[in-house]
C-alpha positions in Angstrom: 0.0 0.0 0.0 1.4 3.5 -0.9 1.4 6.6 1.2 -1.4 8.8 -0.1 0.4 12.0 -0.9 -0.8 14.9 -2.9 1.4 13.8 -5.9 0.3 10.3 -5.6 -3.4 11.1 -5.5 -3.1 13.6 -8.4 -1.4 11.0 -10.6 -3.9 8.3 -10.0 -6.0 7.6 -13.2 -9.7 7.7 -13.1 -11.3 4.3 -13.1 -12.8 2.8 -16.3 -14.9 0.4 -14.5 -16.6 1.0 -11.1 -14.7 2.5 -8.1 -11.1 1.7 -7.2 -10.0 2.0 -3.5 -6.5 3.0 -2.5 -5.5 2.7 1.2 -2.9 4.7 3.0 0.1 2.8 4.3 0.6 4.9 7.4 -2.8 6.0 8.6 -5.0 2.9 9.0 -8.5 3.5 7.7 -7.7 6.4 5.2 -8.9 5.5 1.7 -9.2 7.3 -1.5 -12.1 6.2 -3.7 -11.3 6.8 -7.4 -14.2 6.7 -9.8 -14.8 7.6 -13.4 -15.0 11.2 -12.8 -14.1 12.0 -9.1 -11.7 11.1 -6.3 -13.1 11.1 -2.8 -11.4 10.7 0.7 -13.0 8.5 3.3 -12.0 7.3 6.7 -13.3 3.6 7.2 -13.1 1.2 10.0 -14.8 -2.0 11.2 -16.7 -1.4 14.5 -18.7 -4.2 16.1 -18.9 -6.2 12.9 -20.1 -3.2 10.8 -18.2 -1.1 8.4 -18.2 2.5 9.6 -17.3 5.0 6.8 -17.0 8.7 7.2 -16.9 11.1 4.2 -13.8 13.4 4.4 -14.3 15.2 1.1 -13.4 15.3 -2.6 -9.9 15.6 -3.9 -8.4 18.1 -4.7 -10.8 20.3 -2.9 -9.6 18.4 0.2 -5.8 18.1 0.0 -4.0 14.9 0.9 -2.5 16.6 3.9 -5.9 17.9 5.1 -7.4 14.4 4.5 -4.5 12.7 6.5 -4.9 15.0 9.4 -8.8 14.6 9.4 -8.4 10.8 9.2 -5.9 10.8 12.1 -8.4 12.7 14.2 -11.1 10.2 13.4 -8.7 7.4 14.4 -7.9 8.9 17.7 -11.7 9.5 18.4 -12.6 6.0 17.5 -9.8 4.7 19.8 -11.6 6.6 22.6 -15.1 5.1 21.6 -16.5 8.2 19.9 -16.4 6.3 16.6 -19.5 4.3 17.7 -21.6 7.0 16.4 -19.8 7.3 13.1 -21.9 7.0 9.9 -22.3 3.6 8.5 -20.8 3.5 4.9 -23.2 5.0 2.4 -25.1 2.4 0.4 -24.3 1.8 -3.3 -27.0 2.7 -5.8 -27.7 -0.9 -6.5 -28.2 -1.8 -2.8 -30.3 1.3 -2.2 -32.5 0.4 -5.2 -33.1 -3.1 -4.0 -34.0 -1.8 -0.5 -36.4 0.7 -2.1 -38.1 -1.9 -4.3 -38.5 -4.3 -1.4 -40.9 -1.9 0.5 -44.2 -3.6 1.2 -46.3 -0.6 0.1 -44.6 -0.2 -3.2 -46.5 -0.7 -6.4 -46.9 -3.9 -8.5 -44.2 -6.3 -9.4 -44.4 -4.9 -12.9 -43.6 -1.5 -11.6 -40.7 -2.8 -9.6 -39.3 -4.7 -12.6 -39.6 -1.7 -14.8 -37.7 0.6 -12.3 -35.0 -2.0 -12.0 -34.6 -2.4 -15.8 -34.7 1.4 -16.4 -31.8 2.1 -13.9 -29.8 -0.9 -15.1 -30.0 0.4 -18.6 -29.5 4.1 -18.1 -27.5 4.2 -15.0 -25.5 1.0 -15.3 -22.1 2.7 -14.6 -23.5 4.2 -11.3 -24.9 1.0 -9.8 -21.8 0.2 -7.8 -21.0 3.8 -6.7 -21.8 4.8 -3.1 -24.6 7.3 -3.2 -22.5 10.0 -1.8 -20.3 9.8 -4.7 -22.9 10.7 -7.2 -22.6 14.4 -7.7 -24.8 17.1 -9.0 -22.6 17.5 -12.0 -23.1 13.8 -12.8 -26.9 13.8 -12.7 -27.1 17.0 -14.7 -24.8 15.4 -17.4 -26.7 12.2 -17.4 -30.1 14.0 -17.8 -28.7 16.0 -20.7 -27.3 12.8 -22.2 -30.9 11.3 -22.2 -32.4 14.5 -23.6 -33.3 12.7 -27.0 -36.3 11.4 -25.1 -37.1 14.2 -22.6 -39.9 12.3 -20.8 -37.6 9.2 -20.3 -34.8 11.5 -19.1 -37.1 12.9 -16.5 -38.5 9.5 -15.5 -35.0 7.9 -15.0 -33.6 10.7 -12.8 -36.8 10.9 -10.8 -36.6 7.2 -10.1 -33.0 7.8 -8.9 -34.3 10.7 -6.7 -36.9 8.5 -5.0 -34.3 5.8 -4.4 -31.8 8.4 -3.0 -34.3 10.1 -0.8 -35.4 6.7 0.6 -31.9 5.9 1.5 -31.5 9.2 3.4 -33.8 7.8 6.0 -31.0 5.4 6.9 -27.8 7.1 5.8 -26.4 10.5 6.6 -26.6 11.8 3.1 -26.6 15.3 1.6 -29.6 16.7 -0.3 -30.3 14.7 -3.5 -28.1 15.9 -6.3 -31.1 16.0 -8.7 -31.9 19.5 -7.2 -29.4 20.8 -9.8 -31.5 19.4 -12.8 -33.6 21.6 -15.0 -36.4 19.3 -15.7 -37.8 19.0 -19.2 -41.4 20.0 -19.6 -43.6 17.0 -19.5 -46.2 17.2 -22.3 -48.9 14.7 -22.0 -49.8 13.0 -25.3 -53.5 13.5 -24.9 -54.4 11.8 -28.3 -57.5 9.7 -28.7 -58.8 7.6 -31.5 -61.0 10.1 -33.4 -62.3 7.8 -36.1 -63.3 4.3 -34.6 -64.5 3.1 -38.0 -61.0 3.4 -39.3 -59.8 1.9 -36.1 -61.9 -1.1 -36.7 -60.5 -1.5 -40.3 -57.0 -1.2 -39.0 -57.5 -3.9 -36.3 -59.3 -6.3 -38.7 -56.2 -6.1 -40.9 -53.8 -7.4 -38.3 -52.4 -10.8 -39.3 -52.0 -11.9 -35.7 -55.4 -12.8 -34.2 -53.9 -12.5 -30.7 -52.9 -8.9 -31.3 -56.4 -8.2 -32.8 -58.0 -9.3 -29.6 -55.4 -7.4 -27.4 -56.4 -4.1 -29.0 -60.0 -4.8 -28.8 -59.9 -5.6 -25.2 -58.0 -2.4 -24.5 -60.6 -0.3 -26.2 -63.6 -1.9 -24.5 -62.1 -2.2 -21.0 -59.7 0.9 -20.7 -57.1 -1.4 -19.2 -53.5 -0.4 -19.1 -51.2 -2.1 -21.7 -49.3 -4.1 -18.9 -52.5 -5.1 -17.2 -53.8 -6.5 -20.4 -50.6 -8.2 -21.6 -50.2 -10.1 -18.2 -53.8 -11.3 -17.9 -54.4 -14.9 -16.9 -57.5 -16.9 -17.5 -58.0 -17.4 -13.8 -58.5 -13.6 -13.6 -61.4 -13.7 -16.1 -64.7 -14.3 -14.2 -68.2 -14.3 -15.5 -68.9 -10.7 -14.2 -65.5 -9.2 -13.8 -61.8 -9.1 -14.5 -59.9 -9.3 -11.3 -56.4 -7.8 -11.1 -54.7 -8.9 -7.8 -52.2 -6.1 -7.9 -52.1 -2.9 -10.0 -50.1 0.2 -10.5 -51.4 2.0 -7.5 -50.6 -1.0 -5.2 -54.1 -2.4 -4.7 -56.3 -5.1 -6.3 -59.0 -4.0 -8.8 -62.2 -5.6 -10.1 -63.5 -4.3 -13.5 -67.2 -5.2 -14.4 -67.4 -6.9 -17.8 -70.2 -7.8 -20.1 -71.1 -10.6 -22.5 -69.3 -8.6 -25.4 -66.0 -9.0 -23.4 -66.4 -12.8 -23.3 -67.1 -12.8 -27.0 -64.0 -10.7 -27.7 -61.9 -13.2 -25.7 -63.5 -16.4 -27.0 -61.1 -17.0 -29.9 -58.2 -17.1 -27.5 -59.5 -19.7 -25.1 -58.0 -22.8 -26.8 -54.6 -21.2 -27.1 -53.3 -21.4 -23.5 -54.4 -22.7 -20.1 -52.6 -19.8 -18.4 -52.2 -16.7 -20.4 -54.9 -14.8 -22.2 -52.4 -13.5 -24.7 -49.8 -16.3 -25.0 -46.6 -16.2 -26.9 -44.4 -19.4 -27.2 -41.4 -17.3 -28.2 -41.5 -15.0 -25.1 -39.6 -16.0 -22.0 -42.5 -14.7 -20.0 -45.1 -17.0 -21.7 -47.1 -14.0 -22.9 -46.7 -11.3 -25.6 -44.7 -8.4 -24.4 -44.5 -6.3 -27.6 -47.8 -6.0 -29.5 -47.7 -4.9 -33.0 -47.0 -1.2 -33.4 -50.0 0.8 -34.7 -50.7 4.5 -35.2 -53.1 3.9 -32.3 -50.8 3.2 -29.3 -52.1 1.2 -26.4 -52.7 4.3 -24.1 -54.8 6.0 -26.8 -57.3 3.1 -26.3 -57.5 3.9 -22.6 -57.9 7.6 -23.3 -60.6 6.8 -25.8 -62.5 4.6 -23.4 -62.5 7.4 -20.9 -63.4 10.1 -23.3 -66.3 8.2 -24.8 -67.6 7.3 -21.3 -67.7 10.9 -20.3 -69.3 12.0 -23.6 -72.0 9.2 -23.1 -72.9 10.9 -19.7 -70.9 8.8 -17.2 -69.7 10.9 -14.3 -66.0 11.7 -14.1 -65.8 10.0 -10.7 -67.2 6.9 -12.1 -65.0 7.0 -15.1 -62.1 7.2 -12.7 -63.3 4.1 -10.9 -63.5 2.2 -14.1 -59.9 3.2 -15.0 -58.8 2.3 -11.4 -57.5 5.8 -10.8 -57.0 6.8 -7.1 -59.7 9.3 -6.0 -58.4 12.7 -4.9 -60.8 13.1 -2.0 -60.6 11.4 1.4 -64.2 10.2 0.9 -63.3 8.6 -2.4 -60.1 7.0 -1.1 -61.4 5.7 2.3 -65.2 5.6 2.4 -66.9 5.4 -0.9 -66.4 1.9 -2.4 -68.9 1.3 -5.2 -69.6 -2.3 -6.0 -69.2 -4.1 -9.2 -73.0 -4.0 -9.7 -73.0 -0.3 -9.1 -70.4 0.3 -11.8 -71.9 -2.1 -14.4 -74.5 0.3 -15.8 -71.8 2.8 -16.6 -69.7 0.1 -18.3 -72.9 -0.8 -20.3 -73.4 2.8 -21.4 -69.7 3.1 -22.4 -69.7 -0.1 -24.4 -72.9 0.8 -26.2 -71.5 4.2 -27.2 -68.3 2.6 -28.5 -70.2 0.1 -30.6 -72.4 2.8 -32.0 -69.3 4.9 -33.1 -67.6 1.9 -34.6 -70.7 1.1 -36.6 -70.8 4.7 -37.9 -73.2 6.3 -35.6 -73.1 10.1 -34.8 -70.2 11.1 -32.7 -70.5 13.9 -30.0 
């Protein structure tokens, strides 16, 4: 182990993969973490079976001499027992992410999987970094690197922010570095299917019958894309579709009619488990339906729009979409039954059928 002098620290090359640690030969516990873009001083010692790590500061803002003096002071304090209150070493992003995703109140497994994949794709080089080594400059630069898709850039760094702030409950971390980001304006898509007769022709022209049924079910239920893709036959009941866990973290029962069973009927013989099976998929069900000019969420927005234009109250439309009510009454007290929601589903389905057949649109 070398002596961590000013010259030695300055000459150390930045790491090309992960974080390299360099320990001082004279002051036990003094370590220089060298990442891709930064060099950071820490004092680290095992106390009672746990690693205690104290941030000293970044090099060269904190010189080698200052870091050595600070580390020597920590070593003396720990020798007198003061170190028992020292900070436990900051978690890596990967570890913090897993702790965050393990929370009982977090959303569905699909949401957890999506968050994990998102970070592993866009923040792969950060995963093994301690959270206190991820700087404001780093998050701003990454946000700018992802600017080709502004909404995705916002989403990735907001997920990072949620994980970081959750870790602050346990670790003595500074304010989340995302405070330095100038967030891109989020512009909701807002498009609906204006001409349902043309939609019908487009769907009928699809070669894959499973994809045809998928888009039909989306329009006539308002389900989210992933909710539909992962449907299993044991969730399809005579009077309802039961989703055991949804995006908002709770189960959901959607009233269905005879028309829904007729839409699904051609797929019944194809799989005992999955409503939309795919033998080529590792999941067992389709994951990437055919790309159309009508994306899956346009079907959901169209369902909601047609329902409201047909006279269904906005609160009831929200219930059919499984949105969380804004009011305390809606969240905790008013729990309309499947039978209470069924007439609104009937009105919506009737209006959709009328527009597909060419009836007057409002």
